[in-house]
C-alpha positions in Angstrom: 142.3 103.3 116.4 144.8 102.9 113.8 147.5 103.7 116.1 146.1 101.7 118.9 146.1 98.5 116.4 149.7 99.4 115.4 151.3 101.5 118.1 154.9 100.8 116.9 154.1 101.7 113.3 156.2 104.7 112.1 153.2 106.7 111.2 152.2 106.4 114.9 155.6 107.3 116.5 154.7 110.8 118.0 152.3 111.6 115.4 148.9 110.5 113.8 148.6 109.2 110.4 147.5 111.6 107.7 144.0 111.4 106.4 145.8 110.6 102.8 146.8 107.2 104.6 143.2 106.0 103.7 141.8 108.7 101.5 142.4 110.8 98.5 140.4 113.6 100.1 137.7 112.6 102.6 135.4 111.0 102.0 137.0 109.7 98.7 139.2 106.6 99.5 142.4 105.6 98.0 143.1 102.1 97.1 144.0 101.2 100.9 141.1 102.8 102.1 138.7 101.3 99.5 140.2 97.7 100.4 139.3 98.3 104.1 135.8 99.4 103.3 134.2 95.8 102.8 135.9 94.5 105.9 134.0 97.3 108.1 130.3 96.4 108.1 127.7 95.0 105.8 126.6 97.8 103.3 123.2 97.6 104.7 124.4 99.0 107.8 125.5 102.4 106.2 126.3 105.2 106.9 128.4 104.5 109.9 128.4 106.7 113.2 131.7 107.6 114.4 131.3 105.2 117.5 130.7 102.3 114.9 133.2 103.1 112.7 135.8 103.2 115.4 134.7 100.0 116.9 134.7 98.4 113.4 138.2 99.9 112.2 140.7 97.7 113.9 138.9 94.3 112.7 139.1 95.6 109.2 142.7 96.6 109.4 143.5 93.1 110.7 141.3 91.4 108.0 143.1 93.4 105.2 146.8 92.7 106.5 147.6 90.0 104.0 146.1 92.0 101.2 148.3 94.0 98.9 146.2 97.1 98.2 148.6 99.0 95.9 149.8 95.9 94.0 153.7 96.5 94.7 154.5 93.0 96.0 154.4 94.1 99.7 151.6 93.1 102.0 149.7 95.9 103.8 150.8 94.6 107.1 154.7 95.1 106.1 154.1 98.5 104.7 152.4 99.6 107.8 155.2 98.1 110.0 158.0 99.4 107.9 156.6 103.0 107.3 155.8 102.7 103.4 152.5 103.5 102.1 150.2 100.6 101.6 148.2 103.0 99.0 151.2 103.9 96.8 152.9 101.2 94.5 156.1 103.5 94.4 156.3 103.4 98.3 158.1 100.3 99.2 160.5 99.1 101.8 164.1 99.3 101.0 166.4 96.4 101.9 169.7 97.3 100.5 171.9 94.4 101.4 175.1 96.5 100.8 177.1 95.1 103.9 178.1 92.0 102.2 181.0 89.9 103.1 184.3 91.3 101.6 182.9 94.7 100.9 185.6 97.4 101.1 186.5 100.8 99.8 189.8 102.3 100.0 188.6 105.8 101.4 185.5 104.9 103.5 183.6 102.4 105.3 180.7 102.3 103.0 178.8 99.8 105.2 178.8 101.5 108.5 179.2 105.0 110.3 182.9 106.6 109.1 183.7 109.2 111.3 186.2 110.4 108.5 183.1 111.0 106.1 180.9 112.4 108.8 184.0 114.9 109.4 184.4 116.1 106.0 180.5 116.3 105.5 180.1 118.3 108.6 182.5 120.9 107.9 180.9 121.4 104.6 177.5 121.6 106.1 178.3 123.9 109.1 181.5 125.8 108.2 180.8 125.9 104.5 184.6 124.7 103.6 186.0 121.1 103.2 188.8 120.0 105.5 192.3 120.2 103.7 194.4 117.2 103.0 196.6 117.7 105.8 193.4 117.9 108.4 191.9 114.9 106.8 195.0 113.0 107.2 195.5 114.2 110.8 191.7 113.3 111.5 192.1 110.0 110.2 195.0 109.2 112.1 193.2 109.9 115.5 191.6 107.1 117.4 187.9 106.4 117.2 187.2 108.3 120.4 189.4 111.0 119.6 187.8 111.3 116.2 184.4 111.7 117.7 185.7 114.3 120.2 187.1 116.3 117.3 183.9 116.0 115.5 182.1 117.5 118.5 184.7 120.3 118.9 184.5 121.2 115.3 180.8 121.3 115.2 180.9 123.8 118.0 183.3 125.9 116.4 181.6 125.7 112.9 178.3 126.5 114.4 179.8 130.0 115.3 180.5 130.5 111.8 178.9 133.2 109.5 178.1 130.5 107.1 175.8 128.9 109.7 174.2 131.9 111.7 174.9 134.8 109.4 172.7 136.9 107.1 171.5 134.1 104.3 173.4 131.5 106.1 172.2 127.9 107.0 170.0 129.0 109.6 168.3 131.8 107.4 167.9 129.2 104.8 165.7 127.0 107.1 163.8 130.0 108.2 162.8 130.9 104.4 159.8 128.7 104.2 158.6 129.8 107.8 159.2 133.3 106.9 158.3 133.5 103.3 160.1 136.8 102.5 159.0 139.3 99.6 161.5 141.6 98.7 158.9 144.1 97.5 157.3 144.4 100.7 160.6 144.5 102.9 160.7 147.5 105.3 163.4 148.7 107.7 166.9 150.4 107.2 168.3 147.4 105.0 167.5 146.1 101.7 164.0 148.1 101.6 161.5 147.2 99.1 159.5 149.5 96.8 156.4 149.0 99.0 157.6 148.5 102.6 155.1 147.0 104.9 157.4 145.1 107.5 161.0 144.3 108.4 160.9 140.4 108.1 164.8 140.4 109.1 163.4 140.8 112.6 161.9 137.3 112.1 165.0 135.9 110.7 166.8 137.3 113.8 164.4 135.7 116.3 164.7 132.4 114.4 168.5 132.2 114.5 168.6 133.5 118.1 166.2 130.6 119.1 168.4 128.0 117.3 171.9 128.8 118.6 174.0 128.5 121.7 172.0 127.3 124.9 168.6 128.8 123.6 165.1 127.3 123.8 164.3 126.6 120.1 160.2 126.8 121.3 160.7 130.5 121.7 160.5 130.8 118.2 156.8 130.4 118.7 156.5 131.6 122.2 159.1 134.4 122.8 157.9 137.9 124.4 160.9 139.5 123.3 162.5 140.7 120.1 166.0 140.1 118.6 168.6 142.8 117.5 171.0 141.6 114.9 174.4 143.2 114.6 176.8 142.4 111.7 180.6 141.9 111.1 180.6 139.6 113.2 176.8 138.5 113.3 175.5 138.8 116.7 171.9 138.3 118.0 170.6 139.9 121.3 167.3 139.6 123.0 165.7 142.9 123.5 162.2 144.0 124.9 161.4 146.2 121.9 162.1 147.1 118.7 161.2 150.2 116.6 159.7 147.9 113.6 157.3 145.9 116.0 154.2 147.2 117.2 152.5 144.5 119.1 152.0 144.8 123.0 153.9 142.2 124.9 151.0 140.3 126.4 150.0 139.3 122.8 153.5 138.6 121.3 153.8 134.8 120.3 157.2 134.7 118.6 157.2 134.7 114.8 153.9 133.5 114.5 152.3 137.1 115.2 155.6 139.3 114.3 154.6 142.2 112.5 155.5 140.6 109.1 153.6 137.6 109.9 150.3 139.3 110.7 150.4 141.8 107.7 151.7 139.2 105.3 149.6 136.1 106.2 146.4 137.9 107.5 146.6 140.8 104.7 142.8 141.6 104.1 141.4 138.5 105.3 138.4 138.7 107.8 138.9 134.9 109.0 142.8 134.7 109.0 142.9 130.9 108.1 146.1 131.6 106.1 148.0 132.9 109.0 146.9 129.7 111.3 147.7 127.1 108.6 151.0 128.8 108.0 151.9 128.6 111.7 150.7 125.1 111.5 152.6 124.1 108.8 155.9 126.0 109.3 156.4 125.4 113.2 154.4 122.3 113.7 155.2 120.4 110.5 151.6 119.8 109.8 149.9 120.7 106.3 146.3 120.8 106.3 146.2 121.0 102.6 147.9 117.5 102.6 145.3 116.4 105.4 147.8 116.1 108.0 147.0 116.8 111.5 143.3 116.8 111.3 141.8 117.0 114.7 138.0 117.4 114.0 136.3 119.2 116.7 132.5 118.3 117.4 130.2 121.1 116.2 132.8 122.3 113.5 132.9 124.2 111.0 130.3 126.8 111.9 130.9 129.2 108.8 130.9 132.3 110.6 132.1 134.3 107.5 129.7 132.6 105.1 132.8 130.9 103.0 131.0 127.6 102.4 133.0 125.6 104.5 130.2 123.3 105.8 130.0 121.8 102.3 130.8 117.9 102.3 134.0 118.7 100.2 135.4 121.3 102.5 133.9 120.3 106.1 136.7 117.6 107.0 139.5 120.0 106.6 137.9 123.0 108.1 136.7 121.2 111.2 140.5 121.4 112.0 141.5 124.7 110.2 138.7 127.1 111.5 139.2 126.2 115.2 142.8 126.8 114.6 142.3 130.0 113.2 139.9 131.6 116.0 142.7 132.5 118.1 144.0 134.7 115.3 140.8 136.5 114.8 141.6 140.0 116.6 145.2 140.3 114.9 144.8 143.1 112.3 146.4 142.7 108.8 146.2 145.3 106.2 143.1 147.7 106.3 143.3 150.3 103.9 140.9 152.7 105.4 143.0 153.1 108.6 146.5 154.5 109.0 149.6 152.1 108.7 150.3 152.2 112.3 147.3 150.4 113.1 148.4 147.6 110.8 149.9 144.5 112.5 148.3 145.1 116.0 146.0 143.4 118.2 142.4 145.0 117.6 139.7 143.8 120.0 136.4 143.3 118.3 138.3 143.5 114.9 135.8 141.5 113.1 132.8 143.5 114.3 134.7 146.8 113.7 136.0 146.2 110.0 134.4 143.1 108.6 130.6 143.2 109.6 129.7 143.3 105.9 131.2 139.8 105.4 128.6 138.0 107.3 125.9 139.0 109.9 127.3 136.4 112.1 131.0 137.1 111.9 131.0 139.1 115.3 130.1 135.7 116.8 133.5 134.3 116.0 135.1 133.2 119.2 138.9 134.0 120.1 138.9 130.5 121.8 139.9 127.7 119.5 141.6 124.3 119.4 145.0 122.8 119.0 145.5 118.9 118.6 141.8 118.7 120.1 143.0 121.0 123.1 141.1 123.9 124.0 143.2 127.3 123.8 141.8 130.7 124.9 144.0 132.8 122.9 147.1 132.8 120.5 149.4 132.9 123.3 148.2 129.6 124.7 147.9 128.4 121.1 151.5 129.1 120.9 152.4 127.2 124.2 150.8 124.1 123.4 152.0 124.0 119.9 155.8 124.6 121.2 155.5 122.0 123.9 154.0 119.2 121.4 155.9 116.3 119.9 154.8 117.9 116.6 157.2 121.0 117.3 160.1 118.6 118.2 159.5 116.3 115.0 159.3 119.4 112.8 162.2 121.1 114.3 164.6 117.9 114.0 163.1 117.2 110.4 164.2 120.7 109.2 167.8 120.1 110.4 167.7 116.2 109.0 166.6 117.8 105.7 169.4 120.2 105.7 172.3 117.9 106.8 171.3 114.4 105.6 169.7 115.9 102.6 166.3 114.6 102.3 163.4 113.9 104.9 163.7 110.8 107.2 163.1 107.5 105.3 161.4 104.6 106.6 164.7 103.0 107.1 166.1 106.0 109.1 162.8 106.2 111.2 164.5 104.5 114.4 167.3 106.9 114.4 165.1 109.9 113.6 162.7 109.1 116.5 165.5 108.6 118.9 167.0 112.2 117.8 163.8 114.1 118.2 162.9 112.5 121.4 166.3 113.1 122.9 165.9 116.9 121.6 162.5 117.3 123.5 163.7 115.4 126.6 167.2 115.0 127.2 168.4 118.3 125.5 165.3 120.4 126.6 164.8 121.8 123.2 168.5 122.9 122.6 169.3 122.6 119.0 173.1 122.7 119.6 172.8 119.7 121.8 170.5 117.9 119.3 173.1 118.5 116.5 175.8 116.3 118.3 173.1 113.4 118.1 172.4 114.0 114.5 175.9 114.0 113.2 176.3 110.6 115.1 173.8 108.8 113.0 174.2 106.4 110.4 172.0 108.4 108.3 174.5 111.1 108.3 177.7 109.4 108.8 177.6 106.2 106.6 178.9 106.8 103.0 
């Protein structure tokens, strides 16, 4: 209803507002939510049904537009339209006014996109070395069109470098928070830890492979194959199997259920909520702990494991998290009474077999779940729905935006950011290499 009222708001461009737009934690409201409350309906009509709330919200939003809930001197309406938070006095629209008549700089055009600045920055970001003085002078002497063509050529050259795609390179840096390596548990022939459980270098290899050349970035979530890495120089090759991976092909879903992901994020859990929330956060950019991406499912949560998730303070988030988790139910993490060869595998009736002591109804936990409110029958479907979503494209481009621009997209950069992720999903068909050519053309990247 918020996005129906403000369809062009940055919070609604390919996404939905986080619950903390109006709440500290549901049902507790922040100052903006508290300001909306009196405009909803008279107190005598409380509590509101979902239907009555949805019907009353647009009117309440309109009534509060001229107010300044957070006291920062900017009205609620302007903050909604500009992409800043009407509940945070430290979040305000920025109007720099930096491009004034007569402004000049002897080195760069500080008001607009400067290909010379983008050239130096891109070589540092992707190749890991700045241009020499001679290279910079040569580039500066080129025409505008030739400068842009050289930028494209240098981007393609640099993205072949070890700095970009090699071990511990830029792509591996992007993968760190998705894989969350722990050296103690590192298995495999390289850099083996003291308590080896799984080889997470396989996860880095798959991630890097999906990000380079003309590969489909979605396969980081959906791949039925694995990737072998060779060094000196680094090469990544898709292969049907690896000795460090045990999952049958029909159950594979890229890195979200790799051997490392199952062992590390499921561990000893009966209900693998951590595995689900990590996949949701790492590959779809939505953090349930921050009340992002909450799509409540009717009748949820059901508390199959007697964890108390139906309590009022818990239910709002678990009505999304638990349906996200159900497709992970049969993936076995660590079970100390079984040999290690059974860890990290798909075990039908896993909950009934190993965790009946947790709850008398644990075995009723379905494998069918929901992602973005859409029903999915298993984890492979979960991965397909996620990989084809706007959220995946937004999260993927945000990763590169933070790596290259240096920060998440600001409200002032939102228009360029939205255009970039939409072309990544549409025109470029999820090919990162193509998208990067767009990103280095943005003013966010190329304006000093």
